[in-house]
Structures are given as structure tokens and as C-alpha cells.
C-alpha positions in Angstrom: 25.0 20.7 -2.7 21.9 22.8 -1.8 18.7 20.9 -1.1 17.3 22.0 -4.4 20.4 20.8 -6.2 20.3 17.5 -4.3 16.7 16.6 -5.0 16.7 17.7 -8.6 19.9 15.7 -9.2 18.2 12.6 -8.0 15.2 13.2 -10.3 17.5 13.9 -13.2 19.6 10.8 -12.6 22.8 12.7 -11.6 25.1 11.9 -8.6 24.5 13.5 -5.2 26.6 14.2 -2.2 24.4 12.3 0.3 20.8 11.0 0.7 18.0 13.4 1.2 16.0 13.8 4.4 12.5 15.1 4.4 9.7 15.2 7.0 6.9 14.9 4.5 4.0 17.0 5.7 6.2 18.9 8.2 7.8 21.4 6.0 5.5 20.3 3.2 2.1 21.5 4.2 1.3 25.2 4.0 1.4 25.8 7.7 1.0 29.1 9.6 2.0 28.4 13.3 0.9 31.9 14.3 -2.7 31.3 13.1 -4.8 31.3 16.3 -7.6 29.2 14.7 -8.5 26.5 17.3 -8.4 23.9 14.5 -4.7 24.8 13.8 -2.8 22.3 15.9 0.5 23.8 14.7 0.2 26.9 16.9 0.9 24.8 20.0 4.3 25.7 21.5 5.5 22.1 21.3 5.3 22.1 17.5 7.6 25.1 17.0 11.0 23.4 17.4 9.9 20.6 15.0 8.7 23.1 12.4 12.0 25.0 12.8 14.0 21.8 12.5 12.3 21.0 9.2 12.9 24.4 7.8 16.6 24.6 8.8 17.9 21.0 8.5 15.9 19.1 5.9 15.5 19.0 2.2 12.2 20.8 1.9 9.5 19.5 -0.5 6.6 22.0 -0.5 3.4 20.2 -1.2 1.0 22.3 -3.3 -2.4 20.7 -4.0 -3.8 21.0 -7.5 -7.2 22.6 -6.6 -10.2 23.2 -8.9 -12.3 26.3 -9.2 -16.1 26.1 -9.5 -17.4 29.7 -9.8 -21.0 30.7 -9.0 -23.3 29.3 -11.7 -21.2 26.2 -12.1 -23.4 23.1 -12.8 -22.1 21.4 -9.6 -24.2 23.8 -7.5 -27.4 22.5 -9.2 -26.9 19.1 -7.6 -24.7 19.5 -4.6 -25.1 21.6 -1.4 -22.6 21.9 1.5 -23.2 22.9 5.1 -20.8 23.3 8.0 -21.9 22.9 11.6 -20.1 22.8 15.0 -20.8 20.4 17.9 -18.5 20.8 20.9 -14.9 20.6 19.7 -15.8 19.1 16.3 -16.6 20.6 13.0 -18.9 18.7 10.6 -19.2 19.3 6.9 -22.3 17.8 5.3 -22.5 17.4 1.5 -25.9 16.6 0.0 -26.4 15.3 -3.6 -29.9 15.2 -5.2 -30.1 13.3 -8.5 -32.5 11.0 -10.2 -35.1 11.3 -7.3 -32.5 10.3 -4.7 -30.9 12.3 -1.9 -27.4 11.2 -0.8 -25.3 12.7 2.0 -21.7 12.7 3.0 -20.5 13.8 6.4 -16.9 14.8 7.3 -15.7 15.4 10.9 -12.7 17.4 12.0 -11.7 17.7 15.7 -9.8 20.7 17.2 -7.0 18.5 18.7 -6.3 16.5 15.5 -5.1 17.6 12.1 -7.1 15.0 10.2 -10.6 14.7 8.7 -12.7 11.6 9.2 -15.4 10.7 6.6 -18.0 9.4 9.0 -20.6 9.0 6.3 -19.8 8.2 2.7 -21.8 9.7 -0.2 -22.7 6.5 -2.0 -24.1 3.7 0.1 -25.0 1.0 -2.5 -25.3 0.1 -6.1 -28.5 2.2 -6.7 -26.7 5.3 -5.4 -23.8 4.6 -7.8 -26.3 4.3 -10.7 -27.9 7.6 -9.8 -24.5 9.3 -9.4 -23.6 8.2 -13.0 -26.5 10.2 -14.2 -24.8 13.4 -13.3 -24.0 15.5 -16.4 -20.4 15.5 -17.4 -20.3 19.2 -17.0 -20.7 18.8 -13.3 -17.1 17.4 -13.1 -15.5 20.2 -15.2 -13.5 22.8 -13.4 -10.6 25.1 -13.9 -7.3 24.5 -12.1 -6.2 27.2 -9.7 -2.7 28.1 -10.7 -2.2 30.9 -8.1 -0.5 28.7 -5.5 2.4 28.0 -7.9 3.1 31.6 -9.0 5.8 32.4 -6.3 6.2 28.9 -4.7 9.7 28.2 -6.3 11.0 31.6 -5.3 9.7 31.2 -1.7 11.5 27.9 -1.1 14.6 28.9 -3.0 17.6 26.6 -2.6 16.1 25.0 0.6 14.1 22.6 -1.5 11.6 22.1 -4.3 7.9 22.3 -5.0 5.8 19.1 -5.4 2.3 19.4 -7.0 -0.2 17.1 -5.3 -3.2 15.4 -6.9 -5.4 12.4 -6.6 -5.9 9.9 -9.4 -9.3 8.7 -10.7 -9.4 5.6 -8.5 -8.9 7.7 -5.4 -11.8 9.9 -6.2 -14.0 6.9 -7.0 -13.0 4.9 -4.0 -13.7 7.7 -1.5 -17.3 7.9 -2.6 -17.9 4.6 -0.7 -17.1 3.0 2.5 -14.2 0.6 2.1 -16.3 -2.6 2.2 -18.8 -1.2 -0.3 -16.0 0.0 -2.6 -14.1 -3.3 -2.6 -17.4 -5.3 -3.2 -18.5 -3.1 -6.2 -15.0 -2.8 -7.7 -14.6 -6.6 -7.5 -18.1 -7.7 -8.7 -19.4 -4.8 -10.8 -16.4 -4.1 -13.1 -18.3 -2.6 -16.0 -20.2 -0.2 -13.8 -17.0 0.7 -11.9 -15.2 1.4 -15.2 -18.0 3.7 -16.1 -17.5 5.6 -12.9 -13.7 5.8 -13.5 -14.2 7.0 -17.0 -16.5 9.8 -15.9 -14.0 10.9 -13.3 -10.9 10.5 -15.4 -11.9 12.6 -18.4 -11.8 16.0 -16.6 -9.0 15.0 -14.3 -6.8 14.1 -17.2 -7.6 17.4 -18.9 -6.8 19.4 -15.8 -3.6 17.5 -15.2 -2.5 18.3 -18.8 -3.2 22.0 -18.2 -1.3 22.2 -15.0 1.6 20.2 -16.2 1.9 22.5 -19.2 1.6 25.7 -17.2 3.8 24.6 -14.3 6.4 22.4 -16.1 9.5 20.6 -14.8 8.2 19.9 -11.2 7.9 16.9 -9.0 4.3 15.6 -8.6 2.8 13.3 -6.1 -0.1 11.1 -7.4 -2.1 9.3 -4.6 -4.8 6.7 -4.8 -3.2 3.6 -6.3 -3.2 1.9 -2.9 -6.9 1.3 -3.2 -6.2 -1.4 -5.8 -3.4 -3.2 -3.9 -3.6 -6.3 -1.8 -5.5 -7.1 0.4 -8.2 -4.8 -0.9 -8.2 -5.9 -4.5 -6.2 -8.6 -6.5 -3.2 -7.4 -8.5 -4.9 -7.9 -12.0 -7.4 -5.2 -11.0 -4.5 -2.8 -10.4 -3.8 -2.9 -14.1 -7.5 -2.2 -14.9 -8.2 0.5 -12.3 -4.8 2.2 -11.9 -2.6 1.6 -15.0 -5.5 2.3 -17.4 -6.6 5.6 -15.7 -3.5 6.9 -13.9 -0.9 6.4 -16.6 -2.3 9.2 -18.8 -1.6 11.5 -15.9 2.0 10.4 -15.7 2.3 10.7 -19.4 1.1 14.4 -19.3 3.4 15.3 -16.4 6.5 13.8 -18.2 5.5 15.4 -21.5 6.2 18.8 -19.9 9.4 17.8 -18.1 7.8 16.9 -14.8 8.6 14.0 -12.5 5.7 11.8 -11.2 6.0 10.2 -7.8 3.5 7.4 -7.1 2.3 7.5 -3.5 1.2 4.0 -2.2 0.9 2.7 1.3 0.8 -0.9 2.3 1.7 -3.9 0.2 3.4 -2.8 -3.0 5.6 -5.8 -3.8 3.4 -7.0 -6.8 2.6 -3.6 -8.2 6.1 -2.0 -8.2 6.7 -3.3 -11.7 3.6 -1.3 -12.8 4.9 1.9 -11.2 8.0 1.6 -13.4 6.0 0.6 -16.5 3.7 3.6 -16.1 6.8 5.8 -16.1 7.0 6.8 -12.5 10.2 8.6 -11.5 9.8 8.0 -7.7 7.6 6.3 -5.1 6.8 6.7 -1.5 6.6 5.8 1.4 7.8 2.1 0.9 6.5 0.9 4.3 8.5 -1.8 6.0 7.0 -5.1 7.0 4.6 -5.7 8.7 2.8 -2.6 7.4 4.2 -3.3 4.0 5.3 -6.5 2.3 8.8 -5.7 0.9 12.1 -4.6 2.4 13.7 -1.4 1.3 16.9 -3.2 0.4 15.0 -5.4 -2.1 13.3 -2.3 -3.6 16.6 -0.6 -4.0 18.2 -3.7 -5.6 15.3 -4.4 -8.1 14.0 -0.9 -8.8 16.5 1.6 -7.5 17.9 2.3 -11.0 14.4 3.3 -12.2 12.9 5.1 -9.1 14.0 7.6 -6.6 12.9 6.0 -3.3 11.2 8.0 -0.6 10.7 6.3 2.8 10.8 4.1 4.8 10.3 5.3 8.4 7.0 4.5 10.1 5.6 7.5 11.9 4.5 5.1 14.7 8.2 4.4 15.3 9.0 8.1 15.5 6.4 8.5 18.2 6.9 5.3 20.1 10.4 4.0 19.9 13.1 5.0 22.4 15.7 7.2 20.8 18.5 4.6 21.0 16.2 2.0 19.3 15.0 4.5 16.7 18.6 5.4 15.8 19.1 1.8 14.7 16.0 1.9 12.5 17.2 5.1 10.8 20.7 3.7 10.3 19.3 0.5 8.7 17.0 2.5 6.4 19.9 4.7 5.3 22.1 1.6 4.7 19.4 -0.2 2.7 18.3 2.9 0.8 21.8 3.8 -0.5 23.4 0.3 -0.9 24.7 -0.4 -4.4 23.6 1.4 -7.5 20.5 3.5 -7.5 18.9 6.7 -8.6 18.6 8.2 -5.2 17.1 7.9 -1.7 15.3 10.4 0.5 14.8 9.3 4.2 11.2 10.2 5.0 8.4 9.1 7.3 5.2 7.5 6.1 3.2 10.4 7.6 3.5 12.9 10.4 2.0 13.3 13.9 -1.5 14.7 13.8 -2.0 15.6 17.5 -1.8 19.0 19.1 1.3 18.3 21.2 4.7 16.9 20.2 6.5 14.8 22.8 10.1 15.1 23.7 10.7 11.5 22.4 9.1 12.4 19.0 11.2 15.5 18.8 14.4 13.6 19.6 13.7 11.0 16.9 13.1 13.7 14.3 16.4 15.2 15.3 18.0 11.8 14.8 16.7 11.5 11.2 18.1 14.9 10.3 21.5 14.3 12.0 22.2 10.8 10.8 21.3 11.7 7.2 23.6 14.8 7.2 26.4 12.6 8.6 25.8 9.8 6.1 27.4 11.9 3.4 30.3 12.9 5.7 
């Protein structure tokens, strides 16, 4: 089978020749290793063999974010301003919101040697900030989806894999407005106000999801954000309130146009997996093993494998830190647990990818092990 045939067969509940293997962001992100930008870590020579390995020996899943367009004159610009500055090897993006007589700021930091962005200052600091934020006109949140990234994406990847549309859910947007401690406190103690925030965010997000699902039908989607309502951050009953209520309409729209929603959720998923299935998810990732997670892959396969394509469950810290002989045992166990008994399908995949500028020989060897053992599993 080609990689496209293999991945689509899993999503469509048909037999496959072997498990899939995917390196998540590696081969997924839109990376240009020739770009000399000092913030592009992937132009370092040590990254090139790994990028090539992903292209040639894995089942590619190209991640294409669903982006929104705010043209000049959009109401957003009446309330928000954005400024980018540089200090040493760091780039800072400062967003300022002025509403209801208050001025609120958010600061993001990106360092040259790391492919990650740190939110070092969150926009909403307290309950009064939230109340002011809720006074923003609904039109501020309206935007048109940018469909251009999907025009030739399928043709570009060909039989080497598939395209996956990538979007946050309402809870993700809401939670990231606050620091984690402020978010959990408000979400737990100010339910009515937090629902008001989620409703404000959900209305345009649901509409845009419907539009993209209709215009780009039949694709895999990744929806991220539900982990904010899992233990230990919030009790499971709030998962029903804050995720099922506001995220399920997105899954419904995707499935209405022949798409396949994959729910992304780090951490402790044992008590919320039934909700994934009830919402209509076709897949989940990354199914972190204990102690990062709270459920073993074999148990997920046994209880939910007939409903969900399982993507996981290799910790990126193991890829970077385990000796190759020990890592081979981890991969073998994951392949065994992910394919044992009846199930819809399993794709061996890490929880994330390295974000430093240099790839070590150990890391490279362990990625090679993932690709090799998965190919041999179908032997």
C-alpha cells in the first residue's frame, strides 16, 4: 500500500498492510531547510538527514493550519495593536488591547535557537480584564478563512501521505488568554462568565470550521485544546461543559462533509476518552504513556480501538534521551500494544518533536529505529 492508501484505509475502517509511522511535526510542518532566517532551526546541517528520513520513510501527514484573514479596516484593528521588537537573540511580539477604559498587553518570546514560542505575559490578568474583554463587539472575532494553503496541498504530497487541517477549539482560545493558574481558577469558580467567553469565541469559530470543511472536504483534521479541561487542571464534569458543548459542533461539521476529526490531547485522558468517542472523533493523539499520561496504549486499543485510529505513543523525551537499544524496546512494545487484537488502526508517532537547533546522533538513531521497526512489523 502507498502511505496515502494506508492512512485513508485506517480512517475509512478498511484493512491495512502494517501500522503507520509518522514523525508528527517533522514532515508535517511546512519547513524550508534552505531558508537562512536565523530563527529557522531547520537549516542546521544536523537536521537534514532527519528531514530526509521523514520524507522518504514515513507516512507523511502534512499539517496545514486553518488561518483567518483580517483585512485592513477590520474591526480587530480598532482595539488591538501589535509590535515586534528584537533583544539579542530573542524576538518579542507585543499585543495591546484597549477596551472599556483598560489597557491589556500580551508578550510572546521566540529565541533563535529554539522552534517554540513562549507566552511570557498573558493578555487577561484577572476577572476585571475578562469582563472588559467580553465587551468587545462580536464583529471583532469575525474573519474569513484562508483557503489558499489547501489548493495544491494534496497534489504536492501525492501518494506519500495525506493532508491534515489543523485548528484550535474554543477552549484553547479561551484558556490561552490567561496564565494557567488564572485560567483554572476562573474556569472552576466563574462558570457563567467563562461560558460567556466560550460562546463569544465559539460562534465565529464554528462558522469558519463549517466553511473550511465544506470547501476542503474529506480530509483528516486535528483539533487541539481539550487537554485544558482534563485532570489535574479541571475535574472531568467540566470537560463535558467546556469541551463537549463547544467542540462537538466542530466535529459534526467536519464529518458532515466527509472529514475525519482527530482530537489532540496530552496528559491524562483516561476519563475523557469516552467523550472523544461520543463526540464522534475518528482518531486521537498522542496517547502519552504513564507517568506523563494515565492510561496504557494496550488498554486504549482494547477499549476504544474499534472506534478510534490511535496515534502515539512515543515520548519525544525518550527519543532524545534513551540509548538506542533501550529505545528499540519502547518502540517494539508500542507497536505490539497498538496493533494487538481488533482495532481500526495504529500510527506510531511521537508526542512532539525536538525544538533545538541541533539533532544529536542518538536522536537520529532513534528516529531511524521508529521507521525501520514499523516497516518490518508488516513483514
